[in-house]
C-alpha positions as CSV (number, residue, x, y, z in Angstrom):
1,X,-13.1,0.4,3.6
2,X,-10.8,2.4,1.5
3,X,-11.4,3.2,-2.2
4,X,-10.5,5.8,-4.7
5,X,-7.2,7.3,-6.0
6,X,-6.1,10.5,-4.2
7,X,-3.4,12.9,-5.5
8,X,-1.3,14.0,-2.6
9,X,2.0,15.9,-2.1
10,X,4.7,14.6,0.2
11,X,6.1,17.4,2.3
12,X,9.8,18.1,2.6
13,X,10.0,15.8,5.6
14,X,8.5,12.9,3.7
15,X,5.1,13.1,5.4
16,X,1.9,12.2,3.6
17,X,-1.5,13.8,4.6
18,X,-4.2,11.2,4.8
19,X,-7.3,12.6,3.1
20,X,-9.9,14.0,5.5
21,X,-12.5,11.4,4.5
22,X,-10.4,8.6,5.9
23,X,-9.1,10.2,9.1
24,X,-12.1,9.7,11.3
25,X,-12.4,6.0,10.5
26,X,-8.7,5.5,11.0
27,X,-8.9,7.2,14.4
28,X,-11.9,5.1,15.4
29,X,-10.5,1.8,14.1
30,X,-6.9,2.0,15.0
31,X,-6.2,5.2,16.9
32,X,-4.4,6.4,13.8
33,X,-1.8,3.6,14.1
34,X,-0.6,2.5,10.7
35,X,2.0,0.2,9.3
36,X,3.7,0.8,6.0
37,X,5.8,-1.8,4.0
38,X,6.9,-2.6,0.5
39,X,4.8,-4.2,-2.2
40,X,6.9,-7.2,-3.3
41,X,5.3,-7.2,-6.8
42,X,5.3,-3.6,-7.7
43,X,7.1,-0.3,-7.2
44,X,4.7,1.0,-4.5
45,X,4.1,0.8,-0.8
46,X,1.3,-0.7,1.2
47,X,-0.2,1.2,4.1
48,X,-2.3,-0.8,6.6
49,X,-4.3,0.1,9.6
50,X,-2.6,-1.6,12.5
51,X,-5.3,-4.3,13.1
52,X,-5.2,-5.3,9.4
53,X,-1.4,-5.5,9.5
54,X,-1.6,-7.7,12.6
55,X,-3.6,-10.2,10.5
56,X,-0.8,-10.2,7.9
57,X,1.8,-10.7,10.6
58,X,-0.1,-13.7,12.0
59,X,0.0,-15.3,8.5
60,X,3.7,-14.5,8.1
61,X,4.4,-16.0,11.5
62,X,3.2,-19.4,10.2
63,X,5.8,-19.4,7.4
64,X,8.9,-21.5,7.8
65,X,12.2,-19.8,8.0
66,X,13.6,-23.0,6.4
67,X,11.7,-22.5,3.1
68,X,13.5,-19.9,1.0
69,X,10.4,-18.4,-0.6
70,X,8.6,-18.1,2.7
71,X,11.7,-16.7,4.4
72,X,12.1,-14.1,1.6
73,X,8.5,-12.9,2.0
74,X,9.0,-12.6,5.8
75,X,12.3,-10.7,5.2
76,X,10.8,-8.2,2.8
77,X,7.4,-7.5,4.4
78,X,8.5,-7.6,8.0
79,X,11.9,-6.1,7.3
80,X,10.5,-3.0,5.7
81,X,7.4,-2.8,8.0
82,X,7.4,0.5,9.8
83,X,4.8,1.6,12.4
84,X,3.6,5.2,12.3
85,X,0.9,7.3,13.8
86,X,-1.2,10.0,12.2
87,X,-0.3,13.3,13.8
88,X,-2.9,15.9,14.7
89,X,-2.9,17.2,11.1
90,X,-3.6,13.7,9.7
91,X,-0.1,13.2,8.4
92,X,2.1,10.1,8.5
93,X,5.8,9.9,8.0
94,X,7.0,7.7,5.2
95,X,10.6,6.6,6.1
96,X,13.4,7.2,3.6
97,X,14.0,3.5,2.7
98,X,10.4,3.1,1.9
99,X,10.3,6.3,-0.2
100,X,13.4,5.1,-2.1
101,X,11.8,1.7,-2.8
102,X,8.7,3.2,-4.3
103,X,10.7,6.0,-6.0
104,X,8.4,8.5,-4.4
105,X,8.8,12.1,-5.5
106,X,6.7,15.1,-4.2
107,X,3.6,14.0,-6.1
108,X,2.1,10.7,-5.0
109,X,-1.1,8.8,-5.3
110,X,-2.8,7.2,-2.3
111,X,-5.0,4.4,-3.7
112,X,-7.6,2.7,-1.6
113,X,-7.6,-1.1,-1.8
114,X,-10.5,-2.0,0.6
115,X,-8.4,-2.9,3.7
116,X,-5.3,-1.0,2.9
117,X,-3.8,1.8,0.7
118,X,-1.2,1.6,-2.0
119,X,1.2,4.6,-2.2
120,X,2.6,5.3,-5.7
121,X,4.8,7.9,-7.2
122,X,2.3,9.8,-9.4
123,X,4.2,9.2,-12.7
124,X,4.7,5.5,-12.0
125,X,1.0,5.3,-11.1
126,X,0.0,6.9,-14.4
127,X,2.3,4.5,-16.3
128,X,0.9,1.5,-14.4
129,X,-2.7,2.5,-15.1
130,X,-2.0,2.9,-18.8
131,X,-0.4,-0.5,-18.9
132,X,-3.3,-2.1,-17.0
133,X,-5.8,-0.4,-19.3
134,X,-3.9,-1.5,-22.4
135,X,-3.8,-5.1,-21.1
136,X,-7.6,-5.0,-20.5
137,X,-8.3,-3.6,-24.0
138,X,-6.1,-6.2,-25.7
139,X,-7.5,-9.0,-23.6
140,X,-3.9,-10.2,-23.2
141,X,-4.2,-11.7,-19.7
142,X,-5.0,-14.8,-17.9
143,X,-8.7,-15.1,-17.1
144,X,-8.8,-16.7,-13.7
145,X,-11.9,-18.5,-12.4
146,X,-12.7,-15.5,-10.2
147,X,-12.4,-13.1,-13.1
148,X,-14.7,-15.3,-15.2
149,X,-17.4,-14.9,-12.6
150,X,-17.0,-11.2,-12.2
151,X,-19.3,-8.7,-13.9
152,X,-20.1,-5.0,-13.6
């Protein structure tokens, strides 16, 4: 389970060092095999352990290529999906097209989302969090049934 926001620097080759606290579980769970793809709703990337990604692929395989919305989702998620393996230093290469999609600069945020990570440019992340907090403060959002039942 991945949680927390981690400030990380991309190196000059576009590699991201996975924080030490996640490396052992990623080695145990998937031998360091990860899949990175675009987020279709936001300017960030999604980084999945291979077994989690395979579940997504199974769902995508059931979509019809004759339904435009389903075909579009397959095209985006599968078209950008890139397999990678953590190296001995716990780094994974983020390919150029993915870095461009998320507008990644040197400073990035690796954000745990239970079964996956989001990868954000640090400045875009800060702006997104500010917008999210403002929306919460203003109460200017749709309160879904699940949110109605949620309490801290």
